[in-house]
N, C-alpha and C positions, 0 to 999 in steps of 0.2 A: 734069181728072181729079178725081174725088171719092172720098174714103175711105169705104168701106161699113162698116168696122169701128170701132165705138165704142171698142173696147178700144185700138186704135192711137191714136186721137185723144185719148182720156183720158190715156194714158201719155205722149204727146208733150208735153202741157202740164204734166206733173209734172217734167219735166227743167228744172233751174235753170241749165243751161249752165256748170257749175262747171269742167268740163274735167279732172276726175280721170280720165276715160276716155281720156286721152291715152296710156295704157298700150297701147292698141290696136296690135297688131303691124303692121297695114297703114298706120296713121298714122305709126308710127315709121319705116317705110320710105319713105313718099312725102311726109310733112310737109304735105299739103294738108288744109285745114280741112274741105273737102267730103267727105273720106274718113273723117274722125274720127267716132266715135259722136255727139259733140255736133253736128257738121255734118249728120249724117243726121237727127237729131232736129229740127234747125232746118228741114230740108227738109220733114219730115212736118208740122210746125206750119204751114208756109207753104201746104202743100196743103190742110190742114184748114181754114185761114182763107180759102181761095180766092184767095190772093195769088201762089201759084207753080204754074205748069203745068210739071212736070218734062220737060226735053228729054232726048235720048239721052245727052248727057254727064252730066247729073245722075243718070240711072238707072245708067249705067256706074259712076260713083263710088259709088253706093249698094251696088253688088254687089262692090266691092273690100273685102270683109269675109269672113273665113273662118267667121263665126258661132262663133268659138272661146269666147266668153263672158268674156274677160278684163275687158271693160268692165263686165259685170254684177257681177263680184266687187267692184269698187271703187266702184260707183254709190252716191252719197251719199243718193239718194232711193229706193233699193231698187226701181228699175224692172226688170221681167223682160225685159231687153233682147234676149236670144236669141229669145224668143217675138215680140217687136216686130219684129225684123229679118225673121224668117221669114213672119210674117203680112203685113208690108208688101210683101215680094217677091211673095207670092200676089196682092196687090192690083195690083201692076204688071203681072203676067201677065194678070189679069182685064181690065185696062184696055188691053191690047195693047201695052204699052211694054216688055215682056219676054215670053219669055226672051231672053237675049243669044245671039248666034250659036252659040257653042260649046255652050251649054246646050240650045239648040233641036236641035242636031245629036245630042247625047246622047240626047235624047228619041226622035228619029227612029230611031236604031239600036236603042235599047232596046225600042221598040214592035215591032220586027221580031225581035230576038234575045233579049230578056229580060235584057239587061245593057248598061251604058253604054259598054262598050269596043267594041261592035260585033262581038264575036266570035261564032262560030256556037254555037247552042244545044248541038249535039252535042259541042262541045269542052268543055263546062262541067265534066264529070267526068273529063277526061283526066288530071288530077293523081292520080286515084284508081286508076290502072291497077295491077293486082296485089293490090288489096284487094277483099274481098267484104263485103257488108252485109246485114243483116236487112231484111225488108220493113216490119216493124212493131216498134216499141219505144216505151217511155214517154219516152225521151230521143232527140232528133234533133240531129245535128251540122249546123249551118248554116254552110257554108264561106264564103259571100259571094262577090262578084264579083272583088275584088282578089286574094284567095288562090286563087280558082279559075282566073283567067286571067293573073295577073302574078306572084304570089308563091306558086308551087306548094309550096315547102318548108314554108310555115307550115301549110297544110292537111295535108300528109303527116305532119309531125311531130305535129300534133294527133291524127290518127287512130292513129298508132303509139303515142302515149302512152295514149290511151283503151283501146286493146287491151291494153297492158301492165297497166293498172290494173283490167282486168276490167269496164269500164263497158259495160253493155248499151245499145246505141244503134242508130239507123238513120241513113241519109243519103239524101236525095231525088234526088241525081244530076241528070239533065237536067230533073227536075220541080221543081228549086229555081229560084226567080226572084230577081232583084235585090230587096233589101229595100225599095228606094225612097228611101233616104237622099239620094242626089244630087238627087233631084227635090223632095223635101220642103224641102231647104235652099235650092233655087233658085226656090221658089214654084210648082212644077208639081205640085200636089197630086193632080190627077186621075189621072195615070199611076201615082203611088205607091199610090193606093187600088186600082187594078187589080192591081198586084203583090201588095198585101196579100191580096186575095181569093184569088189563086192559091196563095199560100203557106199561108194559113189553111186552105183546103180540103184541101190536101195533108197538112198536119199532122193535121187531124181524121181523114182517111182512114187514117193510119198509127197512130192511137191515141196521139199525142204528148201528153205532159204537161209536159215540160221541153225548152227550146230552148237549145242550147249554141253560142256564137259565138266565133270567134277575133278577128273584126273589131270594134273599138270603135264604129265607125259603125253597123254592123249591130246591135250590142248596144243602143246608145242608141235606135235606131229601133224595134226590136222591143219593148224594155222600156218605152219612154216614149210613142212615137207610136202604135204598134199598138193599145194599149188604147183610146185616144181614137178612132181610126178604127173600131175594132170597135164602139164605142158608137154611132157615127154610123150604122152599118149595122144596129144592133139585134142584134148577135151577142154571144154569151157569150165573155168572155176569161178562160180558166182555165188559162193557161200560166205556168210559172215560167221566167224568162229568166236565163241565167247566162253570164258571160264566163269564158273558160278560166282566167284568172288567179284568179278566185274559186274555181273547182273545184279547181285545184291547191292553193290555200291551204287549202281545207277538208280535202283528203286529207292534206296535211302536218300540219295541226293534229290530225287524228284518228290520227296515227301510222301511216298507211297507205303513206306515201311517204317515203323517205330519199334522200340523194344521195351520190354518190361524193365523196371529198375533192376540194375545188376552192377555190383562193384566187386571185382576180383582182380588180383594181380596176375597178369599173364605175360608170357614172352612169346614172340612169334618167330617161327622158323620159315625162312624163305626157301621154298622148293627151287632147285636149280632150273628146272624146265620152265617154271613160271617167272622166276626172277631174272637170273642172268641170261637165259635163252630168249625170254620174251618181254623183259622190262616191266613186269607187273610187280611193283613193290608197295605202293601207297594204298591201293584200294582195300586190301584186307585190313590194314592198320586203321584206316578211316572207319571202316565198319566196326572194328573192335572199340574204337574210341566212342562212336555213337552209341554203342551198347553200354558204355559207362566203365569199361575196363581200364585198369591202370596198366599200360604197356611198359615193361622194362626190357630194354634191348639187351641181347647177349653181346659178348665182346666182339663177335663177328656177325654182322647183319647186312641186310640188303645185298649189294653186289659183292661184298666181302664175306658173305655168310658161309659157314662150313657146310659141306655136303653131308647129307644123312648117311651116305656110304653105300646106298643100294643100287644106284643107277648104272647104266652102261654095261650091264651084264655082269657086274662085279658080285652082286649078292648071289647069283646062281652059280658062278664058277669059283669065287674066292670068298667063301662065307666068313672065315676068320678075319680077313682084311675088312670086309664090309662091316662086321660087328665092331671091330676096333674103331673105325671111323664113326660109327653110330654112337658108341659110348663116349667118344670125345665130344660129340655134339650134346649129348645128354649132360655131361659134366658142366658144359657152359650154361646150359639151361638151368641146372640146379643152383648155380652161383647167383642167379637173379632172384632166388627165393620166391619165384612165381608159383601159383597153385596149378596153372595149366600151361602146358606147352602146346601152342596152337599152330596148325599148319593148314595147307590147302591142297593136299595131295594124298590119296589113299595109300600109295606106295611109301611115301615118307612116314605116314602114320603107322603103317604096318611095321616098318623097320625100326623106327624110333621107339615104338611101344615095346618091341622085343628087346631092344638095346637098354631100355630103362629098367627092365626086370621089376616093374611095379614100384620103382622109386619115384616116379613122376607121372602125373596124369597127362597123357597125350591125347589130343582131341582135334578134330577137323573143324574149321570155321563154320561149315554148313550145319554141323550138329548144334553148335552154340546158337546160331542164328535161328534155326528152326524151332528150338525149344523156347526162345524168348521173343520171337517176332510178333508184332501186332500189325496186321495189314490194314491200311486205311483206304476207304473208298474203292473197294474191290468190286468191279462190275462183272467179274467173271465167275467161274464155278467155285464151289467150296471144295474142301478136301474130299477126295474120294468120288467126286461127281463126274469125272471124265469117263464117258461111256463109249460106245461104238466098237471097241476092240479090246479083248483081253490078250495080254502078251503071253 
């Protein structure tokens, strides 16, 4: 195998093997050097030199990484490690050494149904029963696959809140496709680009200027990856991309939203895609403070937060590893004595809820906000009054 990317080769030789990157949650769980960021860089150096031909075991170990970015935060030579991991995975796919079985299966079902869960396309908007949506608007709500098929409550709470706040928006329903995040993270860029084109064309048809997401993975992909893919296709990228936590924060700061009195001890989990990947740390915390919550930080928070363990294709291919990382995060949360573990991502909620096994209440910020928000001076529609088109 030869590396076609000069970027990967150059960055591999920048690594000084200092092992500050032992903060890697996968390495902390498995303790194998081959799983550590240092070990992965050693492998890439060996490939670049023509000294190592990676076998299936080496490739599997390379994929035992959630692409959380904890290694990048502490890297002493400032290597953009997240980009290195993702580009290297694309090289493994190109060389026929990947995708791994679970990731290949994800692709097969997504090509048929437009989502990695293998659910029917017609079921994508099932969560939206009872709501009606405009056909065109400058803002579109992008629910994402996990909220659409696994965490209905997050999508429903988001739409209820948007209606309360009088936000003029549209929703694509069955014309919404996976953002492509699971495939970009596992090196399967071609299918992610196909989904990009489908979503892009739908947004243009609807006159969209702003894309609102509940999912941190979707937010990262659409805000960071889509502009680059758009450039590859020679398409204009003129969309604003906003996460729900940012929108809520804006409305609160503008004095348009207040909250019923509420005082609970909570701890906040920073989703990797929202925090380390996109730098959104304070907005969710400010909203919780405005709600009256007492925020008790876990031992690792903000840029040093532990990954929930589900991302980068780890949950689908390495379930035991993913669960071990999730349980470590839950143990940190329990030490705070908080009533709620709050996050801003359906995938984090799904995984941490499973890892907690009922020992802690895991909830998304939008659920708390929607249940306690009082919208002030709303000139727009009331809940349930968006008409024009049923999804």
